[in-house]
C-alpha positions in Angstrom: 5.6 20.3 -22.8 6.2 18.9 -19.3 8.9 16.6 -18.0 8.9 15.2 -14.5 12.1 14.0 -12.8 11.9 12.2 -9.5 15.1 12.0 -7.4 15.4 8.5 -6.0 19.2 7.7 -6.0 20.0 8.2 -2.3 20.8 5.5 0.2 18.8 6.9 3.1 21.4 6.0 5.8 19.2 7.4 8.6 16.6 4.7 7.9 19.1 2.1 9.1 17.8 -0.3 6.5 19.0 -2.6 3.7 15.9 -1.4 1.7 16.3 1.8 -0.3 14.6 4.7 1.4 12.1 5.3 -1.4 10.9 1.7 -1.3 9.8 1.9 2.4 6.0 1.4 2.6 3.6 4.1 3.8 0.0 3.1 4.2 0.5 0.2 1.9 2.4 1.9 -0.9 6.1 2.7 -1.3 7.2 6.3 -0.9 8.1 6.6 -4.6 4.8 5.0 -5.7 3.0 7.7 -3.8 5.1 10.4 -5.5 4.3 9.0 -8.9 0.6 8.8 -8.0 0.4 12.5 -7.5 1.6 13.2 -11.0 -0.9 11.2 -13.0 -3.3 14.0 -13.7 -0.5 16.4 -14.8 -0.2 14.3 -18.0 3.6 14.8 -18.4 5.3 14.1 -21.7 8.3 12.6 -20.0 8.8 10.8 -16.6 12.4 10.3 -15.5 13.5 8.5 -12.4 17.0 9.2 -11.2 18.3 6.1 -9.5 21.6 5.2 -7.9 21.8 3.2 -4.6 20.4 -0.4 -5.3 19.2 0.9 -8.7 18.0 -2.5 -9.9 15.8 -2.9 -6.9 14.1 0.5 -7.4 13.7 -0.1 -11.1 12.1 -3.5 -10.6 9.7 -2.1 -8.0 8.3 0.3 -10.6 7.6 -2.1 -13.4 3.9 -1.7 -13.0 4.2 2.0 -14.1 4.2 2.9 -17.7 6.7 5.0 -19.8 9.3 5.6 -17.1 12.8 6.6 -18.2 15.5 5.5 -15.7 18.7 7.6 -15.3 21.6 6.3 -13.3 23.4 8.7 -11.0 26.8 7.2 -10.0 28.2 8.3 -7.7 25.5 10.2 -5.8 27.0 13.7 -5.5 24.1 15.9 -4.7 20.8 17.1 -6.2 22.5 19.3 -8.8 24.6 16.4 -9.9 21.4 14.3 -10.2 19.8 16.9 -12.6 23.0 17.1 -14.6 22.5 13.5 -15.5 19.3 14.4 -17.4 21.1 16.5 -20.0 21.5 13.8 -22.6 18.0 12.5 -22.0 16.4 15.9 -22.4 18.5 17.1 -25.2 16.3 19.2 -27.5 13.4 19.2 -25.0 11.7 22.6 -24.8 9.3 23.0 -21.8 9.1 22.8 -18.1 11.0 20.4 -15.8 9.2 19.5 -12.6 11.6 18.1 -10.0 10.3 16.0 -7.2 11.9 14.0 -4.4 11.1 10.3 -4.0 11.0 10.7 -0.2 8.3 13.5 -0.1 5.2 11.3 -0.4 2.3 13.5 0.8 2.2 16.0 -2.1 -1.2 16.6 -3.6 -1.7 16.7 -7.3 -3.6 20.0 -6.9 -0.6 21.6 -5.3 1.6 20.6 -8.2 -0.9 21.8 -10.7 -1.0 25.2 -8.8 2.8 25.4 -8.8 2.9 24.8 -12.6 0.2 27.3 -13.3 1.9 30.0 -11.1 5.2 29.3 -12.8 3.8 29.7 -16.3 1.7 32.8 -15.6 4.7 34.4 -13.9 7.0 33.6 -16.9 9.6 32.5 -14.3 12.9 30.7 -14.9 12.3 28.7 -11.8 9.6 28.4 -9.2 9.7 26.2 -6.1 7.5 25.2 -3.2 8.2 27.0 0.0 6.7 27.1 3.5 6.9 29.2 6.6 7.8 26.9 9.5 7.9 27.7 13.2 10.7 25.0 13.5 12.6 25.2 10.2 15.5 22.9 11.3 16.8 20.7 8.5 15.6 22.9 5.6 17.4 25.3 3.4 16.4 28.9 3.9 14.9 31.1 1.2 16.0 34.7 0.8 14.1 37.2 -1.4 14.5 40.9 -2.3 11.8 43.6 -1.7 10.0 42.7 -4.9 9.6 39.0 -3.9 12.2 37.6 -6.3 14.3 34.8 -4.8 17.9 35.8 -4.6 19.3 32.6 -3.2 18.7 29.5 -1.2 21.2 28.6 1.5 21.3 25.0 2.8 21.1 24.8 6.6 24.6 23.4 7.0 25.9 26.4 5.1 23.8 29.1 7.0 25.2 31.5 9.4 23.5 31.8 12.8 21.6 34.9 11.6 20.5 33.2 8.4 19.1 30.2 10.4 16.6 32.6 12.0 14.8 32.8 8.7 11.7 30.7 8.8 10.9 30.6 5.1 12.2 27.3 3.8 12.7 25.5 0.5 10.6 22.3 0.1 12.9 20.9 -2.6 10.0 20.8 -5.2 11.0 22.8 -8.3 9.6 23.8 -11.7 12.2 25.0 -14.1 12.3 26.3 -17.6 14.5 23.5 -18.9 16.3 25.5 -21.5 17.3 28.2 -19.0 18.3 25.5 -16.4 20.4 23.5 -18.8 22.4 26.7 -19.6 23.6 27.0 -16.0 24.0 23.4 -14.9 27.6 23.3 -15.9 28.3 26.3 -13.7 27.5 24.4 -10.5 30.3 23.4 -8.1 30.7 21.5 -4.9 32.4 24.2 -2.9 30.2 23.9 0.2 30.2 22.1 3.6 29.0 18.8 2.2 31.2 18.9 -0.9 28.1 18.2 -3.0 26.6 19.8 -6.1 23.5 21.6 -5.0 20.5 22.2 -7.3 19.6 25.1 -5.0 22.7 27.0 -6.4 20.9 27.4 -9.8 18.4 29.8 -8.2 21.0 32.6 -7.9 22.2 31.9 -11.5 18.7 32.2 -13.2 17.0 35.3 -14.4 13.7 35.1 -12.5 13.3 32.8 -9.5 10.1 32.7 -7.5 8.7 30.7 -4.6 5.1 29.4 -4.1 4.1 28.9 -0.5 2.0 25.8 0.3 -1.2 26.0 2.3 -0.4 22.9 4.3 3.2 22.6 5.3 2.8 18.9 6.3 2.3 18.2 2.6 5.9 18.8 1.9 7.2 16.8 4.8 10.2 14.7 3.7 11.1 11.3 5.2 14.7 10.8 6.4 14.2 8.3 9.3 11.6 5.9 10.7 10.3 8.5 13.1 9.3 10.7 10.2 7.9 7.7 8.4 5.7 7.0 11.4 4.5 10.6 11.6 3.4 10.5 7.9 1.7 7.2 8.4 -0.3 8.7 11.3 -1.2 11.7 9.2 -2.5 9.5 6.4 -4.5 7.3 8.7 -6.1 10.2 10.5 -7.2 11.6 7.1 -8.6 8.3 5.9 -10.5 7.5 9.1 -12.0 11.0 9.3 -13.1 10.7 5.7 -15.0 7.4 6.3 -16.4 8.4 9.6 -18.1 11.3 7.9 -19.5 8.9 5.4 -21.2 6.6 7.9 -18.4 4.3 9.2 -17.9 3.9 13.0 -14.5 3.2 14.5 -14.7 2.0 18.1 -11.0 2.9 18.7 -9.7 4.7 15.5 -6.1 4.9 16.7 -5.7 1.1 16.9 -7.0 0.5 13.3 -5.4 1.1 9.9 -6.8 1.4 6.4 -5.5 1.4 2.9 -6.4 4.2 0.5 -8.0 1.6 -1.7 -10.5 0.6 0.9 -14.2 1.4 0.3 -17.1 1.1 2.8 -20.8 1.2 2.7 -22.8 2.8 5.5 -23.4 1.6 9.1 -20.1 -0.3 9.1 -18.7 -0.9 12.6 -14.9 -1.4 12.9 -13.7 -2.7 16.2 -10.2 -2.2 17.7 -7.1 -3.7 16.2 -8.7 -4.2 12.8 -6.7 -3.5 9.7 -7.6 -3.3 6.0 -4.9 -3.6 3.4 -4.8 -3.4 -0.4 -8.1 -3.1 -2.3 -11.0 -3.9 0.0 -14.7 -3.3 -0.6 -16.9 -3.6 2.5 -20.7 -3.6 2.2 -23.4 -1.9 4.3 -23.8 -3.0 7.9 -20.6 -5.1 8.2 -19.1 -5.6 11.6 -15.3 -6.1 11.5 -13.2 -7.1 14.4 -12.0 -6.9 17.0 -8.6 -8.1 15.8 -9.3 -8.8 12.1 -7.0 -8.3 9.1 -8.7 -8.0 5.7 -6.5 -7.9 2.6 -7.7 -7.4 -1.1 -11.1 -8.8 -0.3 -14.8 -8.0 -1.0 -17.4 -8.4 1.7 -21.1 -8.1 1.0 -23.7 -6.7 3.4 -24.0 -7.5 7.1 -20.8 -9.6 7.3 -19.4 -10.3 10.7 -15.7 -11.0 10.9 -14.3 -11.5 14.4 -10.5 -12.1 15.2 -10.0 -13.4 11.6 -7.8 -13.2 8.6 -9.4 -12.7 5.2 -7.0 -12.5 2.3 -8.0 -12.1 -1.4 -11.5 -13.6 -0.8 -15.1 -12.8 -1.6 -17.6 -13.0 1.3 -21.4 -13.0 0.6 -24.2 -11.2 2.5 -25.2 -12.1 6.0 -22.1 -14.4 6.5 -20.3 -14.9 9.8 -16.6 -15.4 9.9 -14.7 -16.4 13.1 -13.5 -16.0 15.7 -10.1 -17.2 14.7 -10.9 -18.2 11.1 -8.4 -17.9 8.2 -9.9 -17.3 4.7 -7.0 -17.7 2.2 -6.8 -16.5 -1.4 -9.2 -17.5 -4.2 -11.9 -18.4 -1.7 -15.6 -17.5 -2.1 -18.0 -17.8 0.8 -21.6 -17.4 -0.4 -24.4 -15.7 1.5 -25.9 -16.8 4.8 -22.9 -19.1 5.6 -21.0 -19.6 8.8 -17.2 -20.1 9.1 -16.5 -20.6 12.7 -13.7 -21.1 15.3 -10.3 -22.2 14.0 -11.5 -22.9 10.5 -9.2 -22.5 7.5 -10.6 -22.2 3.9 -8.2 -22.3 1.0 -9.0 -21.8 -2.7 -12.5 -23.1 -2.2 -16.1 -22.1 -2.9 -18.5 -22.5 0.0 -22.2 -22.6 -1.0 -25.1 -20.6 0.4 -26.2 -21.5 3.9 -23.3 -23.9 4.5 -21.9 -24.1 8.0 -18.3 -25.0 9.0 -18.4 -24.2 12.6 -15.2 -25.3 14.1 -11.7 -26.9 13.8 -11.8 -27.7 10.1 -9.7 -27.3 7.0 -11.3 -27.1 3.6 -8.9 -26.7 0.7 -9.3 -26.9 -3.1 -12.9 -27.7 -2.7 -16.4 -26.8 -4.0 -19.2 -27.1 -1.4 -22.9 -26.8 -2.3 -25.6 -25.1 -0.3 -26.8 -25.9 3.2 -24.0 -28.3 4.0 -22.9 -29.0 7.6 -19.3 -29.7 8.1 -18.7 -31.4 11.5 -15.9 -30.4 13.9 -12.5 -31.5 12.9 -13.4 -32.4 9.3 -10.5 -31.9 6.8 -10.1 -32.3 3.1 -6.8 -34.1 2.4 -6.0 -32.3 -0.8 -2.3 -32.9 -1.2 -0.8 -36.3 -2.2 2.8 -35.2 -1.7 3.1 -33.9 -5.3 -0.2 -32.5 -6.5 -3.3 -30.8 -5.1 -6.7 -32.4 -5.8 -10.3 -31.3 -5.6 -13.0 -32.2 -3.2 -16.7 -31.7 -4.3 -19.6 -31.9 -1.8 -23.1 -31.5 -3.1 -26.1 -29.8 -1.4 -27.5 -30.8 2.0 -24.8 -33.2 2.9 -23.1 -33.4 6.3 -19.9 -34.8 7.8 -19.5 -36.1 11.3 -16.8 -35.0 13.6 -13.2 -35.8 12.6 -14.0 -36.9 9.1 -11.2 -37.0 6.5 -12.1 -36.6 2.8 -9.2 -37.9 0.7 -9.1 -36.0 -2.6 -9.9 -36.3 -5.5 -13.3 -37.2 -4.3 -17.0 -36.3 -4.9 -19.6 -36.5 -2.2 -23.2 -36.5 -3.6 -26.2 -34.6 -2.3 -28.0 -35.5 1.0 -25.1 -37.7 2.1 -24.3 -38.3 5.8 -20.8 -39.2 6.7 -20.3 -40.9 10.1 -18.0 -39.4 12.7 -14.4 -40.5 12.4 -14.6 -41.8 8.9 -11.8 -41.6 6.3 -13.4 -41.5 2.9 -11.3 -42.0 -0.2 -13.9 -42.9 -2.9 -16.9 -41.1 -4.4 -20.2 -41.4 -2.6 -23.6 -41.3 -4.4 -26.5 -39.1 -3.5 -28.7 -39.9 -0.4 -26.2 -42.2 1.2 -25.0 -42.9 4.7 -21.3 -43.8 4.9 -19.2 -44.9 7.8 -15.7 -46.1 7.4 -13.7 -47.0 10.5 -11.3 -49.7 11.5 -12.3 -52.2 14.1 -11.3 -51.2 17.7 -8.7 -53.5 19.2 -8.8 -53.6 23.0 -6.1 -55.3 25.0 -6.1 -55.5 28.8 -3.1 -55.4 31.0 -3.2 -59.2 31.5 -2.8 -59.7 27.8 
């Protein structure tokens, strides 16, 4: 049996933020989301989240996760006090308790699996992750006897000058035999420099405590301020970009770009400077993205060009050109061999194969057929002040410059709309339509 407890009650004062520390984003996911993600493959029987500061906000942010048990810690009086709050929830539980911190987001599932395996095979009362650091400032120090058993952990603020020279640190990730831990929780006190109840004090009270040293110390890096948040972001981005470069993606200037972990790429993709992918993105072979593009939760086919453009929750077909300075808004589909050009905005519309909207146009709530040409400055007037309405344009039609299509409206196939026309009624196939008011010219003598 395995229970996992994630400590997420702290305020995180060093973040200087109204947002709880564990909800700060890192490469597109909150810190606590990342911690939860690394536990999925462990198949725990129980998942408990200890909340305190802005508890409702933290709980609401995790609604998309299943089977979470929230435990309120009020007031927040240290890590030992947090675990004491689990006693009623885990009454009668017989198994291991894995304790994680909501602000340590780089842990790998394999590391936790290895920790659990080592703990069980060693028949330990407690096993925790440790690391040897050249600069151990900020961490509690681990002290062992000659046989390797851990005798105690001393928090840095309580260390003597001699104890601070010890470079073996406690990462704050524990695996306990719950029955043995629960027997000593009531013995903890707050007689220390911070007047808090430390979970580390249980180590000296348990029969057999061991430490498990991690291979990569960066994996256990905690986040206490925005500098450390930035360091972790940089680390994740380096890992992601190195992975995709080895799979056939070229970054012209990797340091200026960012990716989400849910981005996937084909081969021979070129990513220019200042291009960012967020959320779940799928990018096909031969795409050329940027410079200066932002793509969010979108699917791009093969050989798509997107220059200085925003593409958000959209689907772009093969051999399509987007931009520069185009904005593709949610629920839009641009089919293959199309062109969306300078300063064009597409919203909740389907643009047919081979259609060209080259410049200075707005198309919203519309369905355009294939091989249509939309003239410069054409807009669909889709909003009547209360409701949105549809515009439909069939194949091979074209609009002149500065046309206004007042929805709801249907334009047939092979229709030509004269420049400057405002059309407010349906137009049949194979028509030429021009609708303008008569020019009134007055001279100065008038």
